[in-house]
C-alpha positions, -999 to 999 in steps of 0.1 A, spaced: 0 0 0 15 31 -9 16 62 16 13 88 -10 -20 97 -29 -24 123 -59 -56 147 -62 -71 121 -86 -65 91 -61 -79 109 -36 -109 122 -54 -117 85 -64 -112 74 -28 -137 100 -16 -159 92 -44 -165 57 -35 -183 70 -2 -167 47 22 -179 57 54 -143 52 75 -123 77 58 -110 109 76 -92 139 62 -70 157 86 -57 193 78 -23 195 92 -14 232 77 15 247 97 41 271 95 75 269 117 74 305 134 46 319 110 9 320 109 -12 297 133 -23 266 112 -59 271 124 -58 305 106 -44 288 73 -73 261 77 -100 289 82 -90 303 48 -91 271 29 -92 234 35 -107 202 17 -143 196 22 -150 177 54 -112 178 66 -107 182 103 -78 207 115 -51 191 135 -26 211 152 8 200 148 23 217 179 -7 209 203 -22 175 189 10 158 172 36 168 199 42 174 236 54 211 247 90 218 241 116 211 267 145 185 273 131 160 246 133 187 219 112 212 202 84 185 193 87 155 214 62 127 210 29 135 223 17 115 255 -1 82 243 -34 88 261 -36 125 250 -28 116 214 -55 88 218 -79 113 229 -72 137 203 -75 107 175 -110 97 190 -122 132 190 -113 130 153 -134 103 145 -107 78 140 -110 39 145 -85 12 144 -99 4 110 -100 42 96 -82 54 63 -66 87 73 -53 111 46 -35 138 60 -22 169 40 -8 204 46 -2 236 24 18 218 -1 54 208 13 41 177 31 63 181 61 35 185 86 15 157 71 46 136 68 45 140 108 11 129 110 17 97 88 48 87 108 32 94 140 -2 76 134 19 46 121 39 47 150 11 44 174 -4 15 152 -28 28 125 -23 8 94 -39 29 67 -25 66 68 -17 83 35 -3 117 25 -17 138 -3 14 146 -22 15 182 -30 -11 190 -1 -38 218 -6 -18 235 -34 -18 202 -56 -55 196 -50 -65 233 -58 -42 230 -91 -60 200 -102 -93 224 -100 -110 206 -72 -132 223 -43 -119 239 -15 -140 254 14 -141 276 43 -170 256 61 -160 236 92 -173 204 95 -195 195 130 -180 173 153 -172 141 145 -188 110 162 -162 98 186 -138 71 175 -125 39 192 -89 38 183 -64 23 208 -29 37 202 -1 10 204 32 31 208 62 13 190 47 3 158 74 21 139 113 22 150 126 52 168 160 62 180 171 82 209 201 101 211 224 70 219 205 51 190 214 81 167 251 81 177 252 44 172 238 48 135 260 75 126 290 51 136 280 19 121 251 26 98 241 58 79 223 87 98 209 111 74 202 148 83 171 165 65 181 201 73 195 225 50 233 222 41 242 257 58 225 243 89 241 210 87 274 225 83 270 247 113 272 279 90 241 292 104 215 282 128 182 303 129 163 282 153 181 260 177 209 275 203 238 254 188 249 251 154 263 219 137 253 183 134 257 150 147 292 133 140 293 109 114 259 118 101 253 127 63 233 154 49 203 149 28 186 183 25 149 180 18 152 201 -12 172 175 -31 145 151 -31 115 170 -37 103 191 -67 96 228 -71 60 223 -64 68 204 -32 62 170 -44 82 140 -37 104 131 -70 90 99 -85 105 66 -73 130 60 -100 146 94 -90 143 89 -55 160 56 -59 188 69 -77 192 99 -52 193 77 -22 213 49 -38 241 76 -46 241 81 -6 245 47 3 213 37 18 212 2 1 245 -10 12 253 7 47 228 -16 68 207 3 93 195 39 81 182 65 105 166 99 99 170 134 120 166 170 117 160 200 137 130 185 158 118 155 140 94 170 117 116 171 87 130 136 95 95 121 93 94 135 58 127 121 49 115 86 65 86 89 40 107 96 9 129 66 20 98 43 25 90 53 -12 123 33 -20 116 5 3 139 16 35 121 18 68 144 40 85 138 50 123 135 84 131 153 103 161 123 120 172 143 147 195 166 154 169 191 182 170 171 202 192 174 172 217 208 163 210 221 199 221 206 198 256 232 174 267 265 195 266 285 162 270 272 150 234 299 159 206 291 185 179 305 183 142 306 213 119 315 218 84 309 195 55 306 156 63 336 132 59 
C-alpha cells in the first residue's frame, strides 16, 4: 500500500463514499501563521484541522522542540477526530507535506495501518481544479482507536550516535544548518558527528511533491542507503525527519526517526558536535 496519494487518487477514494475515511488538515508554518488560520482560509471539504504543535507533539523541553505526544493525550485527540483502528486517514498540509508527514509517521507509530499523505497538499488539490471550502464540519462521532506506541522504530540520542558510527544517519536540514554556518532556530549550530546531509530540497520538486520513485531511488542509492546497513533520519526537531522517512519508505527503506533530533541532541553538553561538510 502506497503512503502517497495524488489528487486524482484521493478524489476517487472519496467518490467511493466509504464511511471510514478521515481527512486531516495539518497546515503548519514554523514560526509563522497559526495553522488554524490557514485552515480557516481554505481546506478540503470535510477535512478536520489538526494542530501539529498541540495534537502531534508534547510541549518543547528536554526532549526537543517537538517531542512525541503522550499516548493517552494522542489517543484522546484521535478519538475526537472520529478515528477508529480501521480508519483510512489522509493527511495534507499547504503543499510541502512536512507537517502531513509528521501525521503519517506518528499515526503509523501508534499502530494505525492505513495512513496516507496527499502529495503536494492543498496546493496540488487546488491546481487540479477541485473544490476547497471555509466551512468547518460539525463535531465527529467519537472514534474508538486504541494507540499502541512502537509500531514504527525510533531512535534516541544514543541510538542516533550508534547509527552514525555503524550505519547511515541522514540529516534532512538545509546544508548551511548541517555545516553549522547558520542556525536560525536552535541554540547551537552543527550536526551529529558521522551524519550525512540529505537536504529535503534534494528529493522534492519545485511544486513540493516528492520526486518519482526512480529518481528517489537514484538519489538515495548514490548516498549509500542500500549498502550501509541501518539507516536513520533526523533533522532539527523530528518534523523534516518524518518527511525524509516517508521519502525513504518510497524506495523500500524503513528508517527509524530520531524524534528529538538536533534540538534534543544539544540539550546535553556532553554530546559531541561536528561542523563543516560531512566526512
